[in-house]
C-alpha positions in Angstrom: 0.0 0.0 -0.1 1.6 3.5 -0.6 1.5 6.0 1.8 -1.0 8.3 0.1 -3.3 5.4 0.5 -3.0 5.3 4.4 -4.9 7.0 7.0 -3.3 9.8 9.0 -3.2 8.2 12.9 -3.7 10.6 15.7 -0.7 11.0 17.9 -1.7 10.9 21.3 1.7 11.5 22.4 4.3 9.0 24.2 5.9 8.1 21.2 9.5 9.7 19.9 9.7 11.2 16.6 11.7 10.0 13.4 15.0 10.0 13.5 18.1 8.8 11.4 17.7 6.2 9.4 13.9 5.6 9.8 13.6 9.1 8.9 15.3 9.0 5.5 13.6 5.9 4.8 10.5 7.8 4.9 11.8 11.0 3.3 12.6 9.1 0.2 9.0 7.8 -0.2 7.6 11.2 -0.5 9.3 13.7 -4.2 10.2 16.9 -3.6 9.5 17.0 0.3 12.5 18.5 2.6 13.1 17.4 6.1 14.4 21.0 8.0 16.0 20.0 11.2 14.8 16.8 11.4 11.7 18.6 12.7 9.4 19.3 10.1 8.3 18.5 6.5 8.8 22.0 3.7 7.7 21.7 0.2 6.9 24.9 -2.2 4.1 24.3 -5.0 3.8 26.6 -7.8 1.2 28.0 -9.8 0.3 30.3 -13.1 -2.2 32.4 -11.0 -3.3 33.6 -7.3 -6.4 31.7 -8.4 -5.1 28.3 -9.3 -2.7 28.4 -5.5 -6.0 29.4 -3.6 -7.6 26.1 -5.1 -4.7 24.0 -4.1 -4.8 25.2 -0.8 -8.8 24.6 -0.1 -8.2 21.0 -1.7 -5.2 20.4 0.9 -7.8 22.0 3.8 -10.4 19.3 2.4 -7.8 16.5 2.6 -6.3 17.8 6.1 -9.6 17.8 7.4 -10.8 14.3 6.1 -7.3 13.3 7.8 -8.0 15.2 11.2 -4.2 16.2 10.2 -3.3 19.5 9.4 0.0 21.3 7.9 0.9 25.3 8.0 0.4 26.4 4.5 1.4 30.1 3.3 -0.4 31.4 0.3 0.8 33.8 -2.3 0.8 34.8 -5.7 1.7 31.6 -7.8 2.9 29.4 -5.0 2.0 27.7 -1.7 4.3 26.5 1.0 3.3 24.0 2.9 5.0 22.5 6.5 4.0 19.4 8.0 4.9 17.7 11.5 2.6 16.3 14.6 2.6 18.9 17.0 1.8 16.6 19.9 5.8 15.3 19.8 7.4 18.3 18.0 9.1 16.2 15.2 8.2 14.2 12.5 6.1 10.9 12.3 4.7 8.6 9.7 1.1 10.1 9.4 3.4 13.5 8.4 4.5 11.6 5.6 1.3 9.9 4.8 -0.5 13.7 4.7 2.2 14.7 2.1 2.0 12.1 -0.3 -1.8 12.7 -0.5 -1.0 16.4 -0.7 1.4 15.8 -3.6 -1.8 14.1 -5.5 -3.6 17.3 -5.5 -0.8 19.1 -7.2 -1.5 19.5 -11.2 2.0 18.3 -12.9 
């Protein structure tokens, strides 16, 4: 099963964030996402105009609500920057990569 087919699992705390080799293996499963300071995922998506970028943000928001996992979104003319991490543990879990894979499916290439 691909990451995009899985569902985010709510984190209740008490688990360690992904580190080292585990983190690198997960990063290899998503394209273009950067792991920043072993803390969060970041990616910038580009668009031909503001309206298309806004539509993308709205689609990301719908998926985030469905999954119960909410990224930070920065909308600007022609681009959307996204940061994802699990706030409860202040680091990365598999669910962050699942959400990243789901977001990638929304971007028109």
